[in-house]
Steps between C-alpha positions, in 0.01 A plus 500: 500500500636841414466807717530871442583769749185607690324165442328327791659184640427275795759382751533138610277590795230626264549868577469742208792716397619733226800429276737791555810387312612209282868406488578453127777245563344272760132582428440535875216727606505769765151502648338759726258334741380808691126437506402868495695553178357182349143597588550849360649373174261207445178631652302386194649154459837335448529590133822434311669654197417868550765766506481781754300747288245241384458367856447851640243574226324170575502562876365855467224385263407212732495742796249716312301188418499383863345832604192428288214319672285388207637198310341619174697826530818299552429292190429805284813680627719199420341472156576867433862455608539189283352681200737792559802267519392314186454816295836640616672162495862476601695177555595635844132494601441142384539352851278769652235431238507128577466555874212743451321251274545235769367735767200578279427129454534446875252779579252375241516147638484611863198729458335299217510778243407397150600743228227666298737621231772282355800644324721310263765590248388478137792268422368244747153477347412253228 
């Protein structure tokens, strides 16, 4: 398994940590296990593969989303963000887009939302 700096890892005792440094010669990881730092960094799940800017954008968006009470508002806000990321697509935002799509699917399954309007790319239609 490969790791990047700032990815979540778990110690042999099952405690979460953050990869702080990777030694290029020995491939040994330096892991921070301070639980306050871990909780602050991964307050919306132990998600891997995001760089610092993408993770901060994801965390700030999810903080805004957590402030909303109505699940239908959460779903519509995620859909708007996904549409915005798709129209202004950048390979850097690919991971963020995937995580937001997963969060949208989770909310729809949790609150039993069934879409009224389906969107599909013209290339995918027969």
